[in-house]
C-alpha positions as a printed NumPy array, in Angstrom:
array([[ -74.417,   -4.64 , -176.753],
       [ -76.34 ,   -1.437, -175.829],
       [ -79.573,   -0.904, -177.701],
       [ -79.886,    2.484, -179.375],
       [ -82.995,    4.601, -178.801],
       [ -82.548,    6.203, -182.249],
       [ -84.907,    5.249, -185.086],
       [ -83.629,    2.424, -187.298],
       [ -81.923,    3.262, -190.569],
       [ -79.823,    6.125, -189.267],
       [ -76.123,    6.315, -189.971],
       [ -73.638,    6.126, -187.095],
       [ -73.037,    9.857, -187.451],
       [ -76.776,   10.608, -187.223],
       [ -77.149,    8.398, -184.132],
       [ -74.209,   10.115, -182.418],
       [ -75.616,   13.529, -183.357],
       [ -79.009,   12.605, -181.916],
       [ -77.457,   11.274, -178.729],
       [ -75.28 ,   14.403, -178.449],
       [ -78.328,   16.666, -178.691],
       [ -80.006,   14.754, -175.875],
       [ -76.798,   14.824, -173.841],
       [ -76.421,   18.575, -174.283],
       [ -80.023,   19.203, -173.23 ],
       [ -79.563,   16.94 , -170.224],
       [ -76.295,   18.579, -169.171],
       [ -77.909,   22.016, -169.52 ],
       [ -80.904,   21.052, -167.373],
       [ -78.697,   19.36 , -164.767],
       [ -76.423,   22.416, -164.605],
       [ -79.406,   24.755, -164.17 ],
       [ -80.968,   22.567, -161.479],
       [ -77.721,   22.112, -159.571],
       [ -76.954,   25.832, -159.752],
       [ -80.421,   26.643, -158.416],
       [ -80.03 ,   24.183, -155.517],
       [ -76.594,   25.605, -154.715],
       [ -78.332,   28.871, -153.783],
       [ -75.124,   30.852, -154.273],
       [ -76.841,   34.229, -154.342],
       [ -74.85 ,   34.965, -157.495],
       [ -75.485,   35.097, -161.202],
       [ -74.232,   32.139, -163.2  ],
       [ -71.535,   34.407, -164.67 ],
       [ -70.339,   35.37 , -161.215],
       [ -70.287,   31.735, -160.079],
       [ -68.379,   30.745, -163.255],
       [ -65.698,   33.353, -162.551],
       [ -65.353,   32.253, -158.91 ],
       [ -65.075,   28.649, -160.066],
       [ -62.374,   29.635, -162.555],
       [ -60.392,   31.299, -159.761],
       [ -60.578,   28.349, -157.38 ],
       [ -57.279,   26.683, -158.318],
       [ -55.119,   29.761, -158.823],
       [ -55.222,   33.478, -159.62 ],
       [ -55.834,   34.258, -163.275],
       [ -55.389,   37.178, -165.578],
       [ -58.571,   38.798, -166.84 ],
       [ -57.791,   37.588, -170.37 ],
       [ -57.385,   34.02 , -169.109],
       [ -60.71 ,   34.245, -167.223],
       [ -62.413,   35.416, -170.379],
       [ -61.023,   32.459, -172.331],
       [ -61.827,   29.978, -169.552],
       [ -65.421,   31.122, -169.011],
       [ -66.245,   31.958, -172.634],
       [ -67.206,   35.516, -171.657],
       [ -66.018,   38.653, -173.359],
       [ -63.221,   40.42 , -171.528],
       [ -65.324,   43.53 , -170.745],
       [ -68.005,   41.276, -169.239],
       [ -65.432,   39.526, -167.037],
       [ -64.212,   42.915, -165.834],
       [ -67.763,   43.902, -164.796],
       [ -68.341,   40.533, -163.092],
       [ -65.052,   40.843, -161.231],
       [ -66.017,   44.336, -160.077],
       [ -69.271,   42.991, -158.605],
       [ -67.477,   40.077, -156.934],
       [ -64.873,   42.433, -155.538],
       [ -67.606,   44.694, -154.118],
       [ -68.977,   41.674, -152.254],
       [ -65.561,   40.647, -150.977],
       [ -65.555,   37.387, -152.943],
       [ -62.682,   38.164, -155.333],
       [ -59.811,   40.612, -155.506],
       [ -57.877,   42.181, -158.373],
       [ -54.289,   43.332, -158.325],
       [ -51.879,   44.651, -160.867],
       [ -48.682,   42.649, -161.199],
       [ -45.624,   44.477, -159.966],
       [ -43.496,   43.232, -162.844],
       [ -45.962,   44.444, -165.488],
       [ -48.499,   47.019, -164.267],
       [ -50.626,   46.444, -167.39 ],
       [ -51.499,   42.936, -166.189],
       [ -54.446,   42.581, -163.817],
       [ -54.698,   39.306, -161.937],
       [ -57.814,   38.197, -160.059],
       [ -57.899,   35.941, -157.007],
       [ -60.51 ,   34.21 , -154.937],
       [ -60.831,   35.578, -151.399],
       [ -61.446,   33.32 , -148.391],
       [ -65.085,   34.502, -148.408],
       [ -65.383,   33.568, -152.095],
       [ -63.898,   30.15 , -151.438],
       [ -66.3  ,   29.56 , -148.554],
       [ -69.281,   30.619, -150.692],
       [ -68.255,   28.133, -153.386],
       [ -67.81 ,   25.322, -150.839],
       [ -71.173,   25.938, -149.169],
       [ -72.997,   26.126, -152.506],
       [ -71.371,   22.929, -153.685],
       [ -72.336,   21.184, -150.453],
       [ -75.957,   22.189, -151.035],
       [ -75.731,   20.961, -154.617],
       [ -74.259,   17.61 , -153.565],
       [ -76.885,   17.184, -150.825],
       [ -79.721,   17.846, -153.296],
       [ -78.212,   15.401, -155.766],
       [ -77.824,   12.758, -153.079],
       [ -81.405,   13.209, -151.873],
       [ -82.681,   12.827, -155.418],
       [ -80.574,    9.759, -156.113],
       [ -81.423,    8.12 , -152.79 ],
       [ -85.085,    8.323, -153.74 ],
       [ -84.724,    6.053, -156.754],
       [ -81.192,    4.831, -157.44 ],
       [ -79.748,    1.726, -155.866],
       [ -76.084,    2.824, -155.797],
       [ -75.912,    6.638, -155.671],
       [ -72.141,    6.833, -155.448],
       [ -71.67 ,    4.595, -158.47 ],
       [ -74.25 ,    6.555, -160.507],
       [ -72.417,    9.831, -159.874],
       [ -69.005,    8.228, -160.436],
       [ -70.146,    6.658, -163.732],
       [ -71.56 ,    9.995, -164.921],
       [ -68.318,   11.784, -164.034],
       [ -66.265,    9.131, -165.848],
       [ -68.493,    9.344, -168.933],
       [ -68.151,   13.134, -169.038],
       [ -64.375,   12.855, -168.619],
       [ -64.233,   10.409, -171.526],
       [ -66.212,   12.807, -173.728],
       [ -64.089,   15.79 , -172.703],
       [ -60.882,   13.886, -173.387],
       [ -62.187,   12.92 , -176.829],
       [ -62.878,   16.562, -177.717],
       [ -60.11 ,   18.392, -175.859],
       [ -57.401,   15.849, -175.025],
       [ -54.813,   18.524, -174.174],
       [ -56.987,   20.336, -171.591],
       [ -58.658,   17.496, -169.716]])
């Protein structure tokens, strides 16, 4: 059985809460470090919107919900991305009130290149002190998937 690093005498709920705080801090630091090594030349908000557009075009309202940004903020971010040729916005012919955003080929390439830099930095770091880099990353991904499925089973 896994030994807990929490002080003795805590309830299960307190131990989980303590572990969750550490996990959240760790995820935050990892995300910041990976984003920095990706060297996207974008703000984190801009990168989040590009990431949200990767699989399919989305309405501005859906982007706001997906990224956790307010709709007016998403509109400003999209405008900046569009100015750089990384995203495009179009009104739907069937309903001119609906604006749908898409990733451009340049936006897709920027995401791919940044992710390659992120993966390379992660691999370099792991190779310096981890016996099985691939397994470490795979185990971390699986653990995060398990946690996401526990919290949001319908979206994971």
